[in-house]
N, C-alpha and C positions, 0 to 999 in steps of 0.2 A: 460432379461438382468437386472442385479442387479446394478443399478446406484445410485449415491448419490441423484439424483433427485427423485428416486422412494421412498426414505426414507423420512418420514415426521413425525413430524416437525424436523428441524435441531436443534441440541443442540448448546448452546452458546459455542463458541470457543474463546480462548484467542489469539488475533491477535498480541499482543505486544511482542517484543523482546527487551532486554536491549542491547544497543549499535547498531553498524551498522549490516546490513544484510550481511553475509559472502557469496561471490560468490560461494564458494563450497557448501553451503546450497542450492543454486538455482540449481546447477548441480545435486545434490542428489535428489532434488524434481522432476526434469525431469526424472532421471533414475528410480525412484520408479514407474513411469507409464509405463515402457517398457513392462511389462507383460500384460498390458491392451490391448486386441485386439479389443475392441469396440471404441477406441479412434483413430481418424484420424487427429486431429489437436490440437495443444497447442498454446495458446496466452499468452504472458507474458508482463506485464508493470513493469518497474523498475524505481523508483524515486531515484535520486542521488542529494546530496547537491551541489549546485552551489556556486562558489566564486563570487557572484554578487558584483558589485560596489555599494556602499551605496550612495543613493541620499542625498544631503545636508539637514541637519536638524539643529536646534538650537544647540543641544549638540553633533551632529555627523557630523563633517565636511565631505564634499564629497571627493571622491577619495580613500576611504578606502574600503577594500574588506571583504566580509563575510568569516570567517575562519571556522565556524561551526554553526550548529543549535542545540539548546537544546530543545528536544521535551518532552512535558508533556501531560497528558490527564486526563479527568474524566473517568477513566477506566470502571467502572460499566455501566455508561451511554453509553459510546462508544460501549461496547460489546453488550449491549441490542439492540442498533440501528443497529450494524453490523449484528446481527442475523436476524433482519427484512429485511435488505438489501439482505442478502443471500437468504432468503425465496422468496423475490420478484424476484431475479435474476433467481432462479430455476423455478419459475412459468412462467417467460417471455421466458426463453430458456430451455424448458423441456428436450431437448436432451443433455444438458450439463451434463457431467459425474463428473466433479470435479471443485471446486472453492476454491482456497487457497489465503488467505490474510495475510500479515505480515507487521507491521509498527514498526519502531524503537521508543524507548524511550531513554532518556538520551542525551548525547552530541555526535553528529555525525559530523565528520570533513568534510570539503569540499572535494569532490571526492568520499566519501563513500556512499554506498547504504542505503536508509532509508525506502523504501516502495516497496512492491511487491504484484502484483495481478496476479494470474496464473489460467487460466481456460482451461479445456479440453472438447472436444466434438467430435462427429463423423465427423463433417464437420467444416471448418474454419470459416464460417460466424458466427455461434453461438458463438464460442470461442472469436472471434475478437469483436463482438458487446457486448458481456457480459463484457469483460474486460474494454472496454471504458466506459460503463455505470456504472459499479461498481466503477471505479476510480473516476468518476465525482460525484457520490453519496457520497462516502467517504469524498472527499474534501469538499463537500457542507454541510454534515450533522453530521459528527463525531466530538465530542469535543476533538480535538487534536490540541495542540498549539505549535508553533515553535518560539523560541526566537533566532534570528540571532545574533551570536556573531561576532563582527567586530574587525579587526586587530587594535591593539593599545588600546583595551579596549572599553567597552560599548556594548550596544545591541539595537536591534530594534525588536518589535514583528512582526512576519511574518503574512501576510494575505494569506489565501488559495486561490489558483487560478490556 
């Protein structure tokens, strides 16, 4: 079986996309795996910008909602770290056949998709566990920053969580 996990080491991949992640892109990603007969499960995590209510702060009165998040990143550092996370994921779940990660940069409006982790494996447990682990590692370790834009003007720097 020729899987991604059998190839080593993984090359650095650019996970960043300008603007929101198009739902049609997700459907196409799934469809591309239809010819793979060694896959029995796909697991997908999708992050979407929420219209959270802003907690009161000196210069940001409470009651206003987040209208968008402006994402920036230290691209080279993030991609180096993502390569290591991919390597660790394939080592921890060697049956995993595919792992795809995409994160938005730029201004993403509330309701739009900004983050996708998609894993495939012969069985659901590996795909499910890998996606949860990768999402948590990315949130904790990648230098990606979100500036929440609030209605009426102003912003608040988002903390990963």
